C-alpha positions as CSV (number, residue, x, y, z in Angstrom):
1,M,63.8,53.0,66.3
2,P,64.0,49.6,64.6
3,H,66.9,47.4,65.8
4,L,69.7,46.4,63.5
5,G,68.4,43.1,62.2
6,V,66.0,40.2,62.6
7,Q,65.9,38.5,66.0
8,L,64.7,35.1,66.9
9,L,63.5,34.1,70.3
10,V,62.8,30.3,70.8
11,Q,60.7,29.4,73.8
12,D,59.3,26.1,75.0
13,R,55.8,26.7,73.5
14,H,56.4,29.7,71.1
15,V,58.9,31.0,68.6
16,V,59.1,34.8,68.0
17,M,60.5,36.5,64.9
18,D,61.1,40.3,65.3
19,N,62.7,42.7,62.9
20,G,61.7,45.9,64.7
21,I,58.9,46.6,62.3
22,L,56.7,43.7,63.3
23,Q,56.8,40.8,65.7
24,V,55.4,37.4,64.7
25,T,54.7,34.6,67.2
26,L,54.3,31.0,66.2
27,S,53.3,28.0,68.4
28,N,56.1,25.5,69.0
29,P,56.2,22.9,67.5
30,D,52.8,23.4,65.8
31,G,53.9,26.2,63.5
32,I,50.6,28.1,63.8
33,V,50.7,31.9,63.8
34,T,49.3,32.9,67.1
35,G,50.2,36.6,67.1
36,I,51.2,39.5,64.9
37,R,52.2,42.7,66.7
38,Y,52.4,45.7,64.4
39,S,52.1,49.5,64.5
40,G,50.9,49.7,68.1
41,I,48.4,46.9,67.9
42,D,49.4,44.0,70.1
43,N,47.8,41.4,67.9
44,L,46.2,41.7,64.5
45,L,44.8,38.2,64.7
46,E,41.6,37.3,66.5
47,V,42.5,37.1,70.2
48,L,39.0,35.7,71.0
49,N,39.9,32.6,69.0
50,D,41.9,29.7,70.3
51,E,45.6,30.0,69.4
52,S,45.1,27.1,66.9
53,N,42.5,29.1,65.0
54,R,44.3,32.3,64.0
55,G,46.9,31.8,61.2
56,Y,47.5,28.3,59.8
57,W,48.1,26.0,56.9
58,D,45.3,23.5,56.3
59,L,44.2,20.9,53.9
60,V,41.2,18.6,53.1
61,W,42.1,15.0,52.1
62,N,40.4,11.6,51.7
63,T,41.0,8.1,50.4
64,A,38.8,6.5,47.8
65,G,35.2,6.1,49.0
66,T,35.6,8.3,52.1
67,T,34.5,11.9,52.8
68,G,37.0,14.7,53.1
69,I,38.9,15.2,56.3
70,F,39.7,18.8,57.3
71,D,43.2,19.0,58.8
72,V,44.9,22.1,60.4
73,I,48.5,21.1,59.7
74,K,50.4,21.0,63.0
75,G,54.1,20.5,63.0
76,R,55.8,18.0,65.3
77,S,59.3,19.2,65.2
78,F,60.8,22.7,65.0
79,K,64.1,23.7,63.5
80,V,66.0,26.9,62.9
81,I,67.1,26.9,59.2
82,V,68.6,30.4,58.9
83,E,69.4,32.9,61.7
84,T,71.3,36.0,60.7
85,E,70.7,39.7,61.1
86,E,69.5,39.7,57.5
87,Q,67.1,36.7,57.6
88,V,65.4,34.3,59.9
89,E,63.9,31.1,58.5
90,V,62.2,28.5,60.7
91,S,60.8,25.1,59.8
92,F,57.9,23.2,61.4
93,T,57.7,19.6,60.0
94,R,55.3,16.7,60.3
95,T,56.5,13.4,59.0
96,W,54.3,10.4,58.1
97,D,54.7,6.7,58.8
98,S,52.5,3.7,58.4
99,S,51.2,3.8,62.0
100,Q,49.3,6.9,61.0
101,E,47.5,5.3,58.0
102,G,43.9,6.5,57.8
103,K,44.5,9.1,60.5
104,L,46.8,11.6,58.8
105,V,47.3,12.4,55.1
106,P,50.3,10.4,53.9
107,L,52.6,13.4,53.3
108,N,55.7,14.8,54.8
109,I,55.0,18.5,55.3
110,D,57.6,21.1,56.0
111,K,56.1,24.5,56.7
112,R,58.6,27.4,56.5
113,F,58.3,31.0,57.8
114,V,60.7,33.7,56.8
115,M,61.3,37.2,58.0
116,L,63.8,39.6,56.4
117,R,65.5,42.7,57.7
118,G,63.7,45.9,56.9
119,S,60.7,44.0,55.6
120,S,57.2,45.0,56.7
121,G,55.9,41.5,56.6
122,F,56.8,37.8,56.6
123,Y,56.8,35.0,54.1
124,S,55.5,31.4,54.3
125,Y,56.0,28.4,52.0
126,A,55.7,24.7,52.4
127,I,57.1,21.5,50.8
128,Y,54.7,18.6,50.5
129,E,56.2,15.2,49.8
130,H,54.6,11.7,49.2
131,L,57.0,8.8,49.0
132,K,56.4,6.1,46.4
133,E,55.7,3.3,48.8
134,W,53.0,5.2,50.7
135,P,49.3,4.7,50.2
136,G,47.4,6.9,47.7
137,F,45.1,9.7,48.7
138,N,43.1,12.7,47.3
139,L,43.9,16.3,48.2
140,G,40.8,18.5,47.6
141,E,42.2,21.7,49.1
142,T,45.2,23.3,50.7
143,R,45.7,26.9,51.7
144,I,46.8,29.3,54.4
145,A,44.1,31.0,56.4
146,F,44.3,34.1,58.6
147,K,41.5,35.1,61.1
148,L,41.8,38.8,61.9
149,R,40.4,40.8,64.8
150,K,36.7,41.5,64.1
151,D,36.9,44.6,66.4
152,K,39.6,46.1,64.2
153,F,39.3,45.0,60.5
154,H,36.0,46.0,58.9
155,Y,37.0,47.2,55.4
156,M,37.9,44.6,52.8
157,I,39.6,45.0,49.4
158,A,40.1,42.4,46.7
159,A,40.4,44.6,43.7
160,D,40.1,48.3,42.7
161,N,36.4,47.8,42.1
162,R,35.8,45.3,44.9
163,K,36.2,47.2,48.2
164,R,33.6,47.7,50.9
165,Y,32.8,47.7,54.6
166,M,31.9,44.2,55.5
167,P,29.4,42.7,57.9
168,L,30.5,41.1,61.2
169,P,30.8,37.3,61.6
170,D,28.0,37.7,64.3
171,D,25.7,38.9,61.5
172,R,25.8,35.4,60.0
173,L,24.6,33.7,63.2
174,P,21.0,32.3,63.3
175,S,19.8,35.2,65.5
176,R,20.9,37.8,62.9
177,G,21.1,36.0,59.6
178,Q,18.9,33.7,57.5
179,P,20.7,30.9,55.5
180,L,19.6,30.8,51.9
181,A,19.9,28.0,49.3
182,Y,23.2,26.8,50.8
183,P,25.0,27.6,54.1
184,E,27.6,30.0,52.6
185,A,24.9,32.4,51.5
186,V,23.2,34.3,54.4
187,L,20.6,37.1,54.2
188,L,21.3,39.7,56.9
189,V,18.0,40.3,58.6
190,N,19.1,41.9,61.9
191,P,22.8,42.9,61.6
192,V,24.7,44.7,64.3
193,E,25.2,47.5,61.8
194,P,21.7,48.4,60.4
195,D,23.2,49.5,57.1
196,F,23.7,45.9,56.1
197,K,20.1,44.8,56.6
198,G,18.7,43.1,53.6
199,E,22.0,42.3,52.0
200,V,23.3,38.9,51.1
201,D,26.8,37.8,52.4
202,D,28.5,34.9,50.6
203,K,32.3,34.4,50.4
204,Y,32.0,33.2,46.8
205,Q,31.0,36.6,45.7
206,Y,34.6,37.7,46.2
207,S,36.3,35.0,44.2
208,I,38.9,36.1,41.6
209,E,40.7,34.3,38.7
210,N,44.3,33.3,39.5
211,K,45.8,35.7,37.0
212,D,44.2,38.7,38.9
213,N,44.4,37.2,42.4
214,K,47.8,38.8,43.5
215,V,46.9,41.0,46.5
216,H,43.8,41.3,48.8
217,G,43.1,42.0,52.4
218,W,41.7,44.2,55.1
219,I,42.1,47.7,56.5
220,C,41.7,48.7,60.1
221,M,40.6,52.4,60.2
222,D,41.7,53.3,63.7
223,P,44.6,53.1,63.8
224,A,45.0,53.0,60.1
225,V,46.6,49.6,59.4
226,G,46.5,47.2,56.4
227,F,46.8,43.4,56.4
228,W,47.5,42.1,52.9
229,Q,48.0,38.7,51.4
230,I,50.3,38.9,48.4
231,T,50.8,36.0,46.0
232,P,53.7,36.9,43.6
233,S,53.4,33.9,41.2
234,D,50.7,31.5,40.0
235,E,53.2,28.7,39.3
236,F,52.2,26.6,42.3
237,R,48.4,27.1,42.0
238,S,46.3,24.5,40.2
239,G,44.2,24.9,37.1
240,G,45.8,27.7,35.1
241,P,45.3,31.4,34.8
242,V,41.5,31.7,34.8
243,K,40.8,29.2,37.6
244,Q,38.8,31.1,40.2
245,N,39.7,31.0,43.9
246,L,38.5,32.5,47.2
247,T,40.2,35.6,48.5
248,S,39.0,37.4,51.6
249,H,35.6,37.3,53.2
250,V,33.6,37.9,56.4
251,G,35.4,36.7,59.5
252,P,37.5,38.8,58.9
253,T,39.3,36.1,57.0
254,T,42.1,36.2,54.4
255,L,43.1,33.2,52.4
256,A,46.1,32.1,50.2
257,M,44.6,29.4,48.0
258,F,46.9,26.7,46.5
259,V,44.7,23.8,45.6
260,S,40.9,23.9,45.4
261,A,38.0,22.3,43.5
262,H,36.0,25.5,43.5
263,Y,34.6,26.3,40.0
264,S,35.9,23.0,38.7
265,G,34.8,20.1,40.9
266,E,36.3,16.7,41.0
267,D,38.6,17.3,38.0
268,L,40.8,19.6,40.2
269,V,41.0,17.3,43.2
270,L,44.7,16.3,43.3
271,K,44.9,12.5,43.2
272,I,48.1,10.7,44.2
273,G,48.5,7.0,43.5
274,A,49.8,4.4,45.9
275,D,52.9,3.9,43.8
276,E,53.5,7.6,43.0
277,A,56.3,9.7,44.3
278,W,55.3,13.4,44.4
279,K,56.7,16.6,45.8
280,K,55.7,20.2,45.4
281,V,56.6,23.6,46.8
282,F,53.6,25.9,47.6
283,G,54.7,29.5,47.9
284,P,56.3,31.6,49.2
285,V,53.5,34.0,49.7
286,F,53.9,37.3,51.5
287,M,51.9,38.7,54.4
288,Y,52.4,42.5,54.2
289,F,51.5,45.1,56.7
290,N,51.3,48.9,56.3
291,S,50.1,52.0,58.1
292,V,49.6,55.7,57.5
293,M,50.1,58.7,59.7
294,D,47.2,60.2,61.6
295,G,45.1,62.3,59.2
296,D,46.1,60.5,56.0
297,D,43.6,58.5,54.0
298,P,43.4,54.9,55.2
299,L,42.4,53.8,51.7
300,S,45.9,54.8,50.5
301,L,47.0,51.6,52.2
302,W,45.5,49.7,49.2
303,E,47.5,51.8,46.7
304,D,50.7,51.0,48.7
305,A,49.8,47.3,48.9
306,K,49.5,47.2,45.1
307,L,52.9,48.8,44.7
308,Q,54.3,46.2,47.2
309,M,52.7,43.5,45.1
310,L,54.5,44.7,42.0
311,I,57.8,44.7,43.9
312,E,57.2,41.1,45.0
313,V,56.2,40.0,41.5
314,Q,59.4,41.6,40.0
315,S,61.4,39.8,42.7
316,W,60.2,36.4,41.7
317,P,61.7,33.9,41.9
318,Y,62.9,34.9,45.3
319,R,66.6,34.6,46.3
320,F,66.1,34.0,50.0
321,P,64.2,30.6,50.5
322,A,66.7,28.2,52.0
323,S,65.0,25.0,50.9
324,E,66.8,23.2,48.0
325,D,63.4,22.3,46.6
326,Y,62.7,25.9,45.8
327,Q,64.5,26.7,42.5
328,K,66.2,30.1,42.2
329,S,66.5,32.1,39.0
330,D,69.8,30.6,37.8
331,Q,68.2,27.1,38.1
332,R,65.3,28.0,35.8
333,G,64.9,28.4,32.1
334,N,63.0,30.6,29.6
335,V,60.9,30.0,26.5
336,S,59.9,32.5,23.9
337,G,58.3,32.5,20.5
338,R,55.4,33.8,18.4
339,L,51.9,32.3,18.1
340,L,49.9,32.8,14.9
341,V,46.3,31.8,14.0
342,R,45.5,30.2,10.6
343,D,41.8,30.3,9.8
344,R,41.3,30.5,6.0
345,F,37.6,31.5,6.5
346,V,38.6,34.6,8.4
347,S,41.8,35.6,6.5
348,D,44.2,34.4,3.9
349,D,47.0,35.6,6.0
350,Y,48.3,34.3,9.3
351,I,46.7,36.3,12.2
352,P,48.9,37.3,15.2
353,A,47.5,35.7,18.4
354,N,47.0,39.0,20.1
355,G,46.5,38.5,23.9
356,A,46.8,34.8,23.7
357,Y,47.3,32.9,26.9
358,V,50.5,30.8,26.4
359,G,51.7,28.4,29.1
360,L,53.8,25.5,30.1
361,A,52.2,22.7,32.0
362,L,52.7,18.9,32.5
363,P,52.6,17.0,29.2
364,G,49.1,15.9,28.4
365,D,46.2,16.1,26.0
366,V,45.2,19.3,24.2
367,G,43.6,21.5,26.8
368,S,44.6,19.3,29.7
369,W,46.2,22.2,31.6
370,Q,42.8,23.4,32.9
371,R,42.4,20.1,34.9
372,E,46.1,19.8,35.9
373,C,46.8,20.2,39.6
374,K,49.9,18.1,40.5
375,D,52.7,20.1,39.1
376,Y,53.7,23.7,38.3
377,Q,52.3,25.9,35.5
378,F,53.8,29.0,33.9
379,W,51.7,31.4,31.9
380,N,52.0,34.7,30.1
381,R,50.1,36.7,27.6
382,A,51.2,37.3,24.0
383,D,51.5,40.9,22.7
384,E,49.7,42.4,19.7
385,G,52.1,40.6,17.4
386,G,51.6,37.2,19.0
387,Y,55.1,37.3,20.6
388,F,55.4,35.7,24.0
389,S,58.0,35.0,26.6
390,I,57.7,32.7,29.6
391,N,60.5,33.2,32.0
392,N,61.8,31.6,35.2
393,V,60.4,28.1,34.5
394,R,61.3,25.3,36.8
395,T,63.3,22.5,35.3
396,G,61.4,19.6,33.9
397,D,59.4,18.3,30.9
398,Y,56.4,20.4,29.7
399,N,54.0,20.8,26.9
400,L,53.4,24.3,25.5
401,Y,49.7,25.1,25.5
402,A,47.7,28.2,24.4
403,W,44.3,29.6,23.8
404,V,43.3,32.8,22.1
405,P,40.5,35.1,23.2
406,G,38.2,35.4,20.2
407,V,39.1,32.0,18.8
408,I,37.6,28.6,19.7
409,G,39.6,25.7,21.0
410,D,43.0,24.9,22.4
411,Y,46.5,24.8,21.0
412,R,49.2,22.4,22.0
413,Y,52.8,22.1,20.6
414,D,53.1,18.4,20.0
415,V,56.7,18.0,21.1
416,S,57.4,18.2,24.8
417,I,59.9,20.8,26.0
418,T,62.6,20.1,28.5
419,I,63.7,23.0,30.6
420,T,67.2,22.9,31.9
421,P,69.0,25.4,34.2
422,G,69.8,28.6,32.3
423,C,68.2,27.6,29.0
424,D,66.7,30.1,26.6
425,I,64.5,28.2,24.2
426,E,63.3,30.1,21.1
427,M,60.3,28.4,19.6
428,G,60.0,30.5,16.5
429,D,56.7,30.9,14.8
430,L,54.0,28.5,16.0
431,V,50.7,28.2,14.1
432,Y,47.4,27.3,15.6
433,E,44.7,26.1,13.3
434,P,41.4,26.3,15.2
435,P,38.6,23.9,14.6
436,R,36.9,24.9,11.3
437,D,35.2,23.0,8.5
438,G,33.4,25.7,6.5
439,P,32.2,29.3,6.4
440,T,30.3,30.8,9.3
441,L,26.6,31.0,8.6
442,W,25.8,32.5,12.0
443,E,27.3,32.8,15.5
444,I,26.1,33.7,19.0
445,G,28.4,35.2,21.6
446,I,32.2,35.7,21.8
447,P,34.6,32.8,22.1
448,D,36.3,33.9,25.4
449,R,35.5,30.9,27.8
450,S,33.0,33.1,29.7
451,A,29.3,33.8,29.6
452,E,29.9,37.4,30.6
453,E,28.7,38.9,27.3
454,F,25.2,37.4,27.6
455,Y,22.2,38.7,29.5
456,V,22.9,38.9,33.3
457,P,19.6,40.0,35.0
458,D,19.2,42.3,37.9
459,P,19.0,40.4,41.2
460,N,15.9,40.0,43.2
461,P,15.7,43.2,45.3
462,K,15.4,40.9,48.4
463,Y,18.9,39.4,47.8
464,I,21.3,42.2,46.9
465,N,25.0,42.7,47.6
466,K,25.3,46.5,47.2
467,L,28.9,46.2,45.9
468,Y,27.7,44.6,42.7
469,V,24.9,47.1,41.8
470,N,25.9,48.8,38.6
471,H,29.1,46.8,38.6
472,P,30.8,45.1,35.6
473,D,30.8,41.8,37.6
474,R,27.0,41.9,38.1
475,Y,26.9,38.1,37.8
476,R,28.3,37.9,41.3
477,Q,24.9,38.7,42.8
478,Y,23.0,35.9,44.6
479,G,20.0,34.0,43.2
480,L,20.3,35.0,39.6
481,W,19.4,31.5,38.5
482,E,15.9,32.1,39.9
483,R,15.2,35.0,37.6
484,Y,15.1,32.7,34.5
485,A,11.6,31.3,35.3
486,E,10.4,34.9,36.1
487,L,11.7,36.2,32.7
488,Y,10.3,33.2,30.8
489,P,7.2,32.2,32.7
490,D,5.3,30.5,29.9
491,G,8.0,28.9,27.7
492,D,11.7,28.7,27.2
493,L,14.1,31.0,25.5
494,V,13.8,31.4,21.8
495,Y,16.6,33.2,19.9
496,T,16.1,34.3,16.3
497,V,19.3,34.8,14.3
498,G,19.3,38.2,12.6
499,V,16.7,39.6,15.0
500,S,17.8,38.8,18.6
501,D,20.7,40.3,20.4
502,Y,22.7,37.9,22.5
503,R,23.6,40.7,25.0
504,K,19.9,41.1,25.8
505,D,18.1,37.9,24.6
506,W,20.4,35.1,25.6
507,F,20.2,34.3,29.3
508,Y,23.6,33.8,30.9
509,A,22.9,30.2,32.0
510,Q,20.6,27.5,30.8
511,V,19.2,26.5,34.2
512,T,16.4,24.3,35.3
513,R,12.9,25.7,35.7
514,K,11.4,25.7,39.2
515,K,7.8,24.6,39.4
516,D,5.1,25.5,41.9
517,D,5.5,22.3,43.8
518,N,9.3,23.0,44.4
519,T,10.4,20.5,41.8
520,Y,12.5,21.3,38.8
521,Q,12.1,20.6,35.1
522,R,14.2,20.4,32.0
523,T,14.6,23.4,29.7
524,T,14.9,23.5,25.9
525,W,16.2,26.6,24.2
526,Q,15.6,27.2,20.6
527,I,17.7,29.0,17.9
528,K,15.7,30.0,14.8
529,F,17.6,30.7,11.6
530,N,17.0,31.0,7.9
531,L,18.9,29.3,5.1
532,D,18.4,30.5,1.5
533,K,19.9,27.3,0.1
534,V,20.8,23.9,1.6
535,D,23.4,21.4,0.3
536,Q,21.4,18.3,1.0
537,N,24.5,16.1,0.5
538,G,26.8,18.3,2.5
539,I,27.8,18.1,6.2
540,Y,27.2,21.3,8.2
541,K,29.0,21.7,11.5
542,L,27.5,23.1,14.7
543,R,30.2,24.2,17.2
544,V,29.1,24.6,20.8
545,A,31.6,25.9,23.3
546,L,30.5,25.7,27.0
547,A,31.9,28.0,29.7
548,S,30.5,25.9,32.5
549,A,28.6,22.7,33.3
550,T,27.1,21.4,36.5
551,V,25.7,17.8,36.6
552,S,24.3,18.6,33.2
553,E,23.7,17.1,29.8
554,L,23.6,19.0,26.5
555,Q,21.2,17.4,23.9
556,V,21.1,18.9,20.4
557,R,18.2,18.3,18.0
558,I,17.6,19.9,14.6
559,N,14.1,21.0,13.4
560,D,12.3,18.3,15.5
561,P,12.2,18.8,19.3
562,K,10.9,15.3,19.8
563,A,13.4,13.5,17.6
564,K,16.2,11.4,19.0
565,P,19.1,13.8,19.8
566,L,21.5,14.4,17.0
567,F,24.1,14.8,19.8
568,S,24.4,14.3,23.5
569,S,27.3,15.3,25.7
570,G,26.4,12.7,28.3
571,L,26.5,13.8,32.0
572,I,29.2,16.4,32.4
573,G,30.6,18.9,34.8
574,K,30.7,19.5,38.6
575,D,32.0,23.1,38.6
576,N,29.0,24.6,40.4
577,S,29.6,28.0,38.9
578,I,25.9,28.9,38.8
579,A,25.6,28.6,42.6
580,R,29.0,30.1,43.2
581,H,28.4,33.3,41.1
582,G,31.1,32.4,38.7
583,I,30.5,33.3,35.1
584,H,32.5,30.4,34.0
585,G,34.0,27.1,35.2
586,L,35.7,24.6,33.0
587,Y,35.7,24.8,29.2
588,W,34.1,22.3,26.9
589,L,34.0,22.3,23.1
590,Y,31.9,20.2,20.9
591,G,31.8,19.9,17.1
592,I,28.5,18.4,15.9
593,D,28.0,17.1,12.4
594,V,24.6,18.2,11.0
595,P,23.7,16.3,7.8
596,G,22.3,18.7,5.1
597,A,19.3,16.4,4.8
598,R,18.2,17.5,8.3
599,L,18.0,21.1,7.2
600,V,15.5,22.9,4.9
601,E,15.5,25.9,2.7
602,G,13.9,28.7,4.7
603,D,13.2,28.5,8.5
604,N,15.2,26.0,10.6
605,A,15.7,25.6,14.4
606,V,18.3,24.2,16.7
607,F,16.9,22.8,20.0
608,L,19.3,22.8,23.0
609,T,17.9,20.7,25.8
610,Q,19.4,20.3,29.3
611,P,17.3,17.4,30.7
612,R,18.9,16.8,34.1
613,S,16.6,18.6,36.6
614,T,16.7,17.7,40.3
615,S,18.2,21.0,41.6
616,P,18.3,24.7,40.8
617,F,22.0,24.7,40.3
618,Q,22.2,22.1,37.4
619,G,22.8,23.9,34.2
620,I,25.1,25.0,31.4
621,M,26.7,28.3,30.6
622,Y,27.4,28.8,26.9
623,D,30.6,30.5,25.7
624,Y,29.9,30.6,22.0
625,I,27.8,28.8,19.3
626,R,28.5,28.7,15.5
627,L,27.0,27.0,12.5
628,E,29.4,26.4,9.7
629,G,28.4,25.5,6.1
630,P,29.8,22.5,4.3
631,P,33.5,22.7,3.5
632,S,32.9,23.4,-0.2
633,S,29.9,25.7,0.4
634,S,30.0,29.0,-1.3
635,S,26.2,29.4,-1.9
636,N,25.1,29.8,1.7
637,S,24.4,33.1,3.3
638,P,27.4,35.2,4.0
639,E,29.1,35.3,7.4
640,T,26.9,37.2,9.9
641,S,27.3,37.9,13.6
642,F,24.4,38.9,15.8
């Protein structure tokens, strides 16, 4: 029988929280989770690991011009914050002073762990603070990591359609695995479990966008026990709702990601200046544990974990955190309104922004939210009528940003919004006028910030992850970039408007071409199209939206592949989404003026060149391309979509 409340036992080297359902042991004063006893298992964490390598907060930091330093955050002082039968909250702090300059990240860090009565789990959050007079630094990553017992946890779930038995960490060692193009990807050549032979294991294959990354974890089949990481809010994560982050992977490892440069690169490395005061609360996140009776289906633990996730989401913001830096519901405010789209070449009426992503983030330029990583962001989706509400927003000054699936570009409400405790701000009708000069002559793709609608090839049979065979996320397979040269051995992609189908004929990424001598060469894609009439004095507009760029350049030429480029993006992007099996990274939108004198009546061609070619992972993913006629044009071909 569970005892009445939560108990706390403080020892010289350990702190134990116990509510009768589970028992959590933390090192004192480090604040590292060394043990989790639950449902008859003495420790869910990897007992073969050193105590410092089981459950911990970590970060990667550097100063300008130096490489990143990995730091498992160890507290230096322990304090009991709350101790009642209903709740225990403990704090492990590490404070900084100038004697540690260059050795430790210049932050005061307060790690908190909370256990509630009757709760089958525990919470953790942390407050990071940089004082104004301290030196500047960069924070490339911070997270919580849990290393589970490899003899117990073999089945991983990250989504309804991402669940499978996983290889052992031993299978990635040199005697059993062969590293591929980068260390994270390993071909399993002699795994302990023969069923995994010939598969690729790569932690990036299990990445998920923030908006969908709310619960993931592992199941032990005997006894049937689940270990789940639940993140009830995205407000403290960087990069907005479609930023991708790691989840769980071979180890068995489970992560709660807060700041990372994955699928974005340098733009989402948090940079704090030498004269900049900064403070942020990460979390709380919930570590949830469940079990079933003998004979019941262990996979039902996932269904229960999803229900618990919904409970946590509905309970946000939590009432229990004791830190004054964590704002409760009555300290927060709400914003609501309606977003409409005005595009006179699509409709004479205002169009409700159905499904729009609407959010509040730090004041900045249009679209700046996707590169914002210092502060909090609050997002929601608009309904079919374009109506939105964003609730429980922390106090402060924000811009309201939005983007609409099916529509190019970004919206920003020009006046900053100040959230005060208890406010309810009604914005009324907001109108987004997306970039548009003239009628659509032709378009390729769907403007949704992803290359998912384009042709994603089957993987090389030698490099398969069985989970992603006949799966909607087929782009998560390893090595797809190598298929381009196989599909186009003699020349680059040519797409003919009105004949080609972008779902079959537009490769998902414009990558480099590997040559026989293991060097790489530039690629030039061609779009052929026909114009019945041309306004020689008019200005046509070519709109190119990119879903990803990695150390790339986009050059655009019209009708002459050897001419000086009409447009060059310059060197852009470090999101590495080709190598990391992401179908998008950061979003780029270009509007390119095409003088009518460059076009001819009849057959024309757009040449898209990506000239940077020293690696297989350099390249561009397109989101959407559109050619518009001149503003006054009424004699061009009617709007067509192919």
